[in-house]
C-alpha positions in Angstrom: 112.5 61.0 95.6 113.7 57.8 97.5 115.6 60.3 100.2 112.9 62.6 100.7 110.7 62.2 103.5 107.3 60.5 103.3 105.4 63.5 104.2 106.7 65.6 101.6 106.3 63.4 99.3 102.7 63.0 99.8 102.4 66.4 99.9 104.1 66.7 96.1 101.9 64.0 95.0 98.7 66.2 96.2 100.3 69.6 94.6 100.4 67.7 91.6 97.6 65.8 91.5 95.7 69.6 92.3 97.4 71.4 89.6 96.2 69.1 87.2 92.6 69.0 88.5 92.5 73.0 88.3 94.5 72.8 84.3 91.5 70.3 83.5 88.7 72.3 84.9 89.9 75.8 83.2 90.5 74.0 80.3 86.8 72.1 80.5 85.7 75.6 81.3 87.5 77.3 78.5 86.2 74.5 76.0 82.6 75.2 77.0 82.6 79.0 76.8 83.8 78.3 73.5 81.1 75.8 72.4 78.3 78.0 73.9 79.3 81.2 72.6 80.3 79.7 68.9 77.0 77.7 68.8 74.2 80.6 70.0 75.2 83.1 67.0 74.0 81.8 63.5 72.9 84.1 60.7 69.5 82.8 59.9 68.5 85.3 57.2 69.2 88.4 55.1 66.7 91.1 53.9 68.4 92.9 50.8 68.3 96.7 50.9 70.1 99.0 48.8 70.1 102.1 51.4 70.1 101.6 54.9 71.1 104.9 56.1 69.0 106.5 59.6 67.1 102.8 59.3 65.2 102.1 62.6 63.8 98.8 64.0 60.3 98.3 65.9 58.6 94.8 67.2 55.5 93.6 68.9 57.5 91.2 70.9 56.3 88.2 68.7 57.2 87.8 65.2 56.7 91.1 63.8 59.7 93.2 63.1 58.8 96.8 61.6 61.5 98.4 59.6 61.4 102.4 58.4 63.4 103.7 55.9 64.2 106.9 54.4 62.1 108.0 51.9 59.3 107.2 54.3 58.5 103.4 53.5 57.3 101.2 56.3 58.2 97.5 56.0 56.9 94.5 57.9 58.8 91.2 58.3 59.0 88.0 60.1 62.1 88.4 62.5 62.4 85.1 62.7 62.5 84.1 58.9 63.0 87.7 57.3 60.0 87.0 55.0 58.0 90.3 54.1 54.3 90.6 55.6 53.8 94.3 53.8 55.1 97.4 53.1 53.6 101.1 52.9 54.2 104.2 51.1 54.3 106.9 54.0 55.5 109.5 51.3 57.2 112.0 53.8 60.4 111.5 56.1 59.2 108.9 59.4 60.5 110.8 62.4 59.2 108.5 65.1 59.8 104.9 65.8 56.9 102.9 65.3 54.9 101.8 67.9 52.6 98.9 68.0 49.6 98.0 70.5 47.1 95.8 69.8 46.4 95.3 66.1 47.4 99.0 65.3 50.7 100.3 64.3 51.4 104.3 65.4 53.7 106.0 63.4 54.4 109.6 62.3 56.1 111.4 59.0 57.2 115.1 58.2 56.4 116.8 54.6 57.8 119.3 53.0 55.7 121.6 50.6 56.0 119.5 47.7 55.2 116.3 49.5 52.0 118.4 51.1 50.5 119.3 48.2 50.2 115.8 47.1 48.4 114.9 50.2 45.2 117.5 50.7 44.7 116.1 54.2 48.2 117.8 55.4 47.0 121.2 53.8 46.6 124.3 56.0 46.9 128.3 55.9 50.8 127.9 56.5 52.3 125.9 53.2 55.9 126.7 53.6 55.9 124.6 57.0 56.6 121.6 57.2 53.6 119.0 58.2 54.2 116.4 60.6 51.0 113.4 60.3 50.3 110.9 62.7 49.1 107.8 61.4 47.5 104.5 62.9 47.8 101.6 60.5 46.3 98.2 60.6 48.9 95.9 61.9 48.0 93.2 59.6 48.1 95.3 56.4 49.7 98.5 56.8 46.3 100.3 55.7 45.7 103.4 57.1 42.9 103.5 59.6 43.2 107.6 60.4 45.7 110.4 60.6 46.0 113.6 62.7 47.9 117.0 61.7 50.3 117.8 64.2 52.8 120.8 64.8 56.3 121.0 63.3 59.0 119.2 64.9 62.2 117.4 63.8 62.2 114.0 65.5 59.3 112.3 67.7 59.1 110.0 70.1 55.5 108.0 70.4 53.9 106.3 73.4 50.7 105.2 74.6 48.7 106.1 77.7 45.2 104.7 78.0 43.1 105.5 75.1 45.6 108.0 74.1 48.8 108.2 71.8 51.4 110.5 73.3 53.8 112.1 70.4 56.6 114.2 72.3 58.3 116.5 70.0 62.8 117.3 70.0 61.3 120.7 70.4 59.1 120.4 73.5 56.1 120.3 71.6 53.6 117.4 73.3 50.4 116.3 71.8 47.5 113.7 73.4 46.1 112.3 70.4 42.7 109.7 70.7 43.6 106.2 69.7 39.8 106.3 68.5 39.7 109.0 65.9 43.0 110.9 66.1 41.8 113.9 67.5 44.0 116.0 69.9 42.7 116.0 73.5 45.6 118.4 74.6 48.7 119.8 73.4 51.7 121.8 75.0 54.5 123.4 74.2 57.8 123.5 76.6 60.0 126.4 76.8 62.8 124.5 76.0 64.0 121.4 73.6 64.5 117.8 74.9 68.0 116.7 75.0 67.1 112.8 75.5 64.7 110.1 74.6 61.6 110.6 77.1 61.0 108.1 79.4 57.4 106.8 80.0 56.6 105.4 83.4 53.3 104.6 84.6 50.6 107.9 84.2 54.0 110.3 83.5 57.2 110.8 81.5 60.2 111.7 82.5 62.1 114.6 80.1 65.4 115.9 79.8 65.6 119.6 78.7 68.4 121.3 77.1 68.5 123.4 80.2 69.8 121.3 82.6 66.3 119.9 83.7 64.2 116.6 84.3 60.8 117.0 84.1 58.3 114.7 85.2 55.1 115.4 83.3 51.6 114.3 83.7 50.2 112.0 80.8 46.9 112.7 81.7 47.0 116.4 81.0 50.3 117.6 80.5 51.1 119.4 84.0 54.9 119.6 85.0 54.7 117.6 88.5 58.2 117.8 89.7 61.6 118.9 88.4 65.0 118.2 88.9 68.3 120.3 88.4 71.3 118.3 86.9 75.2 119.4 85.7 74.5 119.3 81.7 71.9 118.5 79.6 70.6 114.6 80.0 71.2 112.1 76.8 69.9 109.0 78.6 67.1 108.5 81.0 66.5 105.3 82.4 64.7 104.2 85.6 65.8 100.7 88.1 62.6 100.2 89.2 63.2 97.9 92.5 65.4 100.7 93.7 63.0 103.2 92.8 65.8 105.2 90.9 66.1 107.2 87.8 69.4 106.6 86.1 70.9 109.6 83.8 73.8 110.2 81.8 74.5 113.5 80.3 76.4 115.6 77.3 79.7 116.1 79.9 79.8 112.6 81.2 78.3 112.5 83.8 76.4 109.0 85.2 73.8 110.3 88.1 71.7 108.2 90.3 68.7 110.2 91.5 66.2 109.3 94.5 62.8 109.6 93.1 61.0 109.8 96.4 63.0 113.2 97.1 62.0 116.5 95.8 64.9 118.8 96.9 67.3 119.7 94.3 70.4 119.3 96.7 69.2 115.8 97.8 68.3 113.8 95.0 71.8 113.3 93.7 72.9 109.9 95.3 76.0 109.5 93.6 77.8 110.5 90.4 80.1 108.8 87.9 82.3 110.6 85.2 84.1 109.6 82.5 85.7 111.4 79.4 82.8 112.1 77.0 78.9 112.3 76.4 77.2 109.0 77.6 75.5 107.5 74.7 73.4 104.5 76.4 72.8 102.9 79.7 71.1 99.4 80.0 70.3 98.2 83.8 71.6 94.5 83.6 71.7 91.6 86.4 75.6 92.7 87.4 75.5 96.3 87.0 75.0 99.2 84.5 76.3 99.0 81.2 77.2 102.1 79.8 78.7 103.2 76.2 80.2 106.5 75.6 81.7 108.9 72.9 84.9 108.0 74.3 85.4 104.8 72.9 84.7 103.0 75.6 82.2 100.5 77.5 81.6 100.7 80.9 80.4 98.3 83.7 79.6 100.3 86.8 78.0 99.4 90.1 74.2 100.4 91.1 75.1 101.0 94.2 77.8 103.8 94.4 78.4 104.3 90.7 81.8 102.4 91.5 83.8 101.5 88.2 84.0 97.2 87.6 85.5 97.3 84.7 85.7 99.2 81.1 86.4 98.1 77.7 88.2 100.3 74.8 87.2 100.0 71.0 89.0 101.3 67.9 86.2 103.8 66.9 82.7 105.5 68.2 80.3 103.6 69.4 77.3 104.8 67.7 74.3 102.1 68.8 73.5 100.9 72.4 75.3 97.4 73.3 72.4 94.8 72.9 72.3 92.5 76.1 71.5 88.8 76.0 72.0 86.6 79.0 75.4 86.8 80.3 76.7 88.5 77.4 76.7 91.7 75.5 77.1 92.6 71.9 78.5 95.8 70.8 79.2 97.8 66.9 81.2 100.1 66.5 80.9 103.2 63.3 82.7 101.5 60.1 83.5 98.1 61.9 82.9 94.7 59.8 82.5 92.9 63.1 80.2 93.0 66.1 81.8 92.3 69.5 80.2 89.8 71.8 81.6 90.1 75.2 81.2 88.8 78.8 79.0 91.3 81.4 81.3 90.5 84.2 84.4 90.7 82.7 83.9 92.6 79.9 86.3 89.8 78.1 85.5 89.3 74.3 84.5 85.7 73.4 83.4 85.9 69.5 82.7 88.6 67.0 80.1 88.5 64.2 82.1 89.0 61.1 80.6 90.4 57.5 81.6 89.4 54.3 84.0 91.7 52.3 82.6 94.8 51.3 80.2 95.0 54.0 80.0 96.8 57.4 77.3 97.8 59.7 75.1 100.8 59.4 75.0 101.7 63.3 71.4 100.3 63.9 70.9 97.4 65.7 67.8 95.4 67.9 66.7 92.4 69.9 63.5 90.7 69.5 63.1 87.9 71.5 66.3 85.5 70.9 67.0 87.6 67.6 69.6 90.2 67.1 68.7 92.2 63.7 71.1 94.7 62.5 71.6 97.1 59.5 74.6 96.7 57.0 75.4 98.0 53.8 73.7 95.3 52.0 70.6 95.1 54.0 69.2 93.7 57.1 70.7 90.7 58.7 69.1 88.7 61.4 70.8 86.3 63.8 69.9 83.7 66.3 71.0 83.8 69.9 68.7 81.4 70.9 70.1 78.1 73.6 72.1 76.1 71.6 71.7 77.9 68.7 68.8 76.6 67.5 66.5 79.5 67.0 67.3 79.9 62.9 64.0 78.7 61.1 65.2 78.9 57.8 68.6 76.9 58.3 70.7 80.2 58.1 70.0 80.7 54.3 69.1 84.0 53.6 65.5 85.1 52.4 64.0 88.2 51.1 
């Protein structure tokens, strides 16, 4: 060192200092990331259930979580504590996610001939057809306020428009029902079935159909106001409001960006991204479009041009849309005992929600406020994803 020129010695010292500073910053950032991610995830409560097959969740965005179960039972519990408010027996099979507006919960169930015989109001001249009944329930008690008999469908999607509940069936049957008394205002039957959950926006609803179309239907009277032809039956339709675009995923693995202002079919598609299998979910995030697919991959794709940013493979099929919170997403795959927490920007795994032995996620997940809700073999679990991990109100003790 003594034989080296002074300038070279200074450069070596500077280089060593820079390396130490970079290492320290990297180490501090790593520790900080681990601390943030490890402390924000807390198991707050457990609601024991013996059968969580096909379980669904809904929320009023306050403290009420609604759980629909096989056999026609609807539960209302506190999303922060897991304590039950009420439960009601509808008697049939629930075929729609409940929606909540004001003091009312709207829900629909399907009844076979034996179940219909136990409910006089669901009878008509054809007792062999399954009956579908739309109900308005009091949000605080679960008591039925009114009910309306609808045409038979397999599944229903419910939404509201002004003074009406809009019931959209998977077979293309659509009804507008008065919120006041349950009377049908208008009904329409499409010539084709639906292939994607409807997207209700303002005074219209976008419908993906089995014959490769996207229809825009007026909620005021059921008229089809416009339509676009796509490559395959859509499976997901979302809207990017700020850019006035529709984002559409389909059964053949296409992801499309459509300009809502353009009417001509040949000009609506602005870009196209393709992967290897059916697209099961698309979520708009601050850093791009988060996509899950039946090829067992999660993708992040840019909004401008549809260019892939990163992709992440999982060991089995992803059945539920990833839950996004802040800079992270949480995803579960079929028969997995752990939910992976990963960064949105790069897809790097940073944590995992692990269940106890002999317990597995059953597919359904939901986010309400700072709480993540999951169904498992042993019941429903509520996790806090609040800032600093202080979201639990029951000190992580399970409550039933």
